[in-house]
N, C-alpha and C positions, 0 to 999 in steps of 0.2 A: 504492499501500499504506501507506503514511504516512498519507495521505488516512483512508479507512477504520480503522486502528487508532486517527488521532484522532476518528470521528465512533463510538468505542466509547466510548474514553474521556468524551465528554463524555455518550452514553446514560447511562452508571453510575452519571455522577457527578448527573444529574440526576431519576434516578430516584431513587439515595439521597436526595439533598435534598426529593423530593417524598415520602419512607418517612416520611422525618422526620416532617416538619413534620406529614402526620397519625398518626402516633404521638401525637405532645405534642400537635398536636389534642382526640385522641381518650383517651387513658389522664390518670389523677392518680391521684397514689402520695401520702401524708395522712403526717407523720409528727408524731405526738403524746410531748410530750416533759411527762412529769410530772418530781415529786416522790418516783415508786417505779422513773424510770428512763424509754426509749422505746421506744414502736412506732409499726409504717408500715401502714396498713392501703391499700388496693387501692379503687379506688370504681370499681362496676362501670359500662359505657356506654349499656346495657337500660332505667335507672332514668333518663332522662337532668333531667329536673323537684326533682329530688331531689340529684343533683350537681350543679346547676348551683347550686346554692339551696346549696349544707354550701359547693362554693367559694366562691361570691359570702363566706357569711360568717367562711371562714379569710381570704382575703383583706381583708376589712376587721378582722383580728385582735378578734371578735367575741371567741372559743374563748379566749382568753388571761387567766388568772386565773382562769379559773374552775374549780370544783369537780364532783368527782361526786357529788352529791349520794344518790345512789340505789347501793348494794349487797343484794346477792339472793342468799345463799350458795346455788349450787348451779341458781343461775338468769341473771340477768344485771348489768354493777357499767356506771351512767348518767350523762350528767353533759352537759355544753348548757344550764342554766338561769339567766340573772341573777341571781334572787334566790334559788338556791341552795338547791330546800327542793321543786323537782318541780311550781313552779305558775309561775312563766315561757317568757320562750320571746322572740323577734327578733320584732318590727314585721310579718314579714310570717308564711304559712300557704302548706302548699302544699298539692293534695290527694295523695290517696294510689296512687300505684304497682305495679300489681302483677305478675309478671313471672313465666310457668309456668314450671315448673319452678325459681327461688330457693326454697333450704328457710330455715329461724334453728334452722341448725346450727352446735356452736358457730366463736369465733371470727369467724364473721356478726354484720354491722353494721347494724341498723336503727333506722329512728324511730319517736321517742317521739311520743304526741298523746290527746288527750283523747276522751272517747267517739264523736267526730265523728270519723269516715275519718279527709277531706281537709279535720284541725285542725293537723296537724304542722309544725312553726314549728322548731327548735334545737336541742331532743333528743334522741342518739342514746344506743344501749345497746349495748354488745357482747356479744353471749350464749354464756356461760359454758360453756354445756351447750348439747347439741342443742335446742332449744326450738319444733316443729315445727307444735303446738299455737297456736304466733302467724303459722302458716302462712298465707298470705294475709288477714290482717287488718292487720299492722305490710310497709311499704317494704325490703322484704332492699336496702339500697345499695353495700354494700362487705363486704369481707370481713380480720380482721387478715393479714400475711405477716411479717411479723419478728416477738416480743416481745411471743406470748398469754405468757412465763409474767409480762413486766412484770405485762398487764392478770388475771396471777390475781391479783396481790400486792392489788389495785387495791381501796381500802376506802371508802365516804362521804366526803370530808371530803379526800381525797385531790383534787391544782389537777392541774390542765393548766396548766404552765408557759405553751407557746408552743405554737401549732398553724398549720404552714405547708404547703404545697405544696411537694417535694421532686420532683415528676417529671412 
């Protein structure tokens, strides 16, 4: 009887460790500390190229100290440009990733790009309202999970003090 109980305990432990490892590998929550407060975003697993690019930029501290250079009332707040004026990006571009059923609804996070659909780099935006006319044109790769009130208060010139992975 003790052997069976021990075996069950070991199986439960192994299953819990495996589940935790999978969760860590497959999910990423990002904390963005701004001069107006903090907000968190959850990155989607079904846009793996965009997710990996964003995580890489966060890990390299690319976003730390950058500004939100674009605020369009009733549309988006946008940041991630090292030039601070909408013309810059990282050294890498990534292809457009469209996922059926993902929409640019309020609080979702999208990748900005030039007129070339495969030119996204480091600039991202948060939709301040439903912007479904952007669907199938820009990658939706995450959503704000906490602090949408902070996002709503951001304006051009506000700063990303620190951007970090929190899970």
